[in-house]
C-alpha positions as CSV (number, residue, x, y, z in Angstrom):
1,M,23.4,-54.8,142.7
2,K,22.9,-57.1,145.7
3,L,20.6,-59.3,143.7
4,Y,23.3,-59.8,141.0
5,S,25.7,-60.9,143.8
6,I,23.2,-63.4,145.2
7,L,22.4,-64.8,141.7
8,T,26.1,-65.1,140.9
9,T,26.7,-66.8,144.3
10,L,24.1,-69.4,143.6
11,L,24.5,-69.9,139.8
12,M,28.3,-70.1,139.6
13,P,28.7,-73.4,141.4
14,I,25.9,-74.9,139.2
15,L,27.4,-73.5,136.0
16,L,30.9,-74.7,136.9
17,T,29.7,-78.2,137.9
18,T,27.8,-78.5,134.6
19,I,30.9,-77.5,132.7
20,M,33.1,-80.0,134.5
21,I,30.6,-82.8,134.0
22,G,30.5,-82.0,130.3
23,I,34.2,-82.0,130.1
24,C,34.5,-85.4,131.9
25,Y,31.8,-87.2,130.0
26,G,32.3,-85.4,126.6
27,I,36.2,-85.3,126.4
28,I,38.0,-87.3,129.1
29,N,35.8,-90.4,129.3
30,P,35.8,-91.3,125.5
31,I,39.6,-90.9,125.6
32,L,40.0,-93.2,128.7
33,R,37.5,-95.7,127.3
34,S,39.1,-96.1,123.8
35,K,42.0,-98.2,122.7
36,K,43.5,-99.3,119.4
37,F,42.6,-102.8,118.4
38,N,45.2,-105.4,119.3
39,S,44.4,-109.0,118.6
40,K,46.5,-110.5,121.3
41,D,44.9,-108.2,123.9
42,W,41.4,-108.9,122.6
43,I,41.9,-112.6,123.0
44,E,43.8,-112.6,126.3
45,N,42.0,-109.8,128.2
46,V,38.1,-110.0,127.7
47,D,37.7,-107.0,130.1
48,S,39.6,-104.7,127.7
49,R,37.5,-105.5,124.7
50,Y,34.9,-102.7,125.2
51,K,37.7,-100.2,124.7
52,M,38.7,-101.7,121.3
53,V,35.1,-102.0,119.8
54,N,35.0,-98.4,118.5
55,D,38.4,-98.8,116.7
56,L,37.1,-101.9,115.0
57,K,33.9,-100.4,114.0
58,K,35.0,-97.0,113.0
59,N,38.0,-97.9,111.0
60,N,36.3,-100.8,109.3
61,K,39.1,-103.1,110.2
62,L,37.0,-106.3,109.7
63,N,35.1,-105.4,106.6
64,G,35.6,-107.9,103.8
65,K,37.4,-110.5,106.0
66,T,36.3,-114.1,105.9
67,K,34.9,-116.0,108.9
68,K,38.2,-117.8,109.2
69,E,40.2,-114.5,109.4
70,I,37.8,-113.0,111.9
71,I,38.3,-116.1,114.2
72,E,42.1,-115.8,113.9
73,L,41.9,-112.2,114.8
74,L,39.2,-112.2,117.6
75,G,39.7,-115.7,119.0
76,T,37.7,-118.8,119.4
77,E,35.5,-117.7,122.3
78,Y,32.4,-116.8,120.4
79,T,28.9,-117.9,119.6
80,T,27.3,-118.3,116.2
81,D,24.0,-117.4,114.8
82,C,23.4,-115.3,117.9
83,W,21.4,-112.5,116.3
84,T,20.5,-113.9,113.0
85,K,21.9,-116.5,110.7
86,N,25.5,-116.0,109.7
87,T,26.5,-113.9,112.7
88,I,29.4,-114.2,115.2
89,C,29.1,-112.8,118.6
90,Y,31.9,-111.9,121.1
91,A,31.3,-110.8,124.6
92,T,32.5,-107.2,125.3
93,P,31.8,-106.8,128.9
94,D,32.1,-103.2,130.3
95,P,33.6,-103.5,133.9
96,D,31.9,-100.1,134.8
97,N,28.5,-101.6,134.1
98,Y,27.4,-103.6,137.1
99,A,23.9,-104.4,136.0
100,M,23.6,-108.3,135.8
101,L,21.1,-108.1,133.0
102,D,23.0,-105.7,130.7
103,H,25.9,-107.0,128.7
104,Y,27.3,-106.1,125.4
105,E,28.1,-108.3,122.4
106,F,30.2,-107.4,119.4
107,V,28.2,-108.9,116.6
108,V,29.9,-109.6,113.2
109,F,27.4,-110.0,110.4
110,L,28.5,-112.2,107.5
111,N,27.1,-112.2,104.1
112,K,26.3,-115.2,102.0
113,K,29.9,-115.5,101.0
114,N,31.0,-115.8,104.7
115,K,32.6,-112.3,104.5
116,V,32.0,-109.5,107.0
117,E,29.1,-107.3,105.9
118,R,29.1,-105.0,109.0
119,V,29.7,-105.1,112.8
120,E,27.7,-103.8,115.7
121,N,28.2,-103.5,119.5
122,I,24.8,-104.5,120.8
123,N,23.5,-104.1,124.4
124,R,21.6,-107.2,125.2
């Protein structure tokens, strides 16, 4: 009986801490780090872009759009042919990531007709 009491005393804080970390990273963090895409906010607030990337990607909001439509939606601060030919890249910095070498780019891959084929958020 005393052994169970000792094990419970030692293991409960570890178990509860593990559960809390799981809740924070599995449930709360994704909610706080996501936001519906808003063109005006994307263009004006570069630091909030990382929150909108998942909405753009998951909901296929850019698929089939032309290069001109993409630039109208996402703005003129981009680079072209950044990954392969026919790509447009937008910086999507994560303010929680302090590493100087790590940065993210939202890459729009265009097909031969200059329409969106797919999008990716790539850690460079």
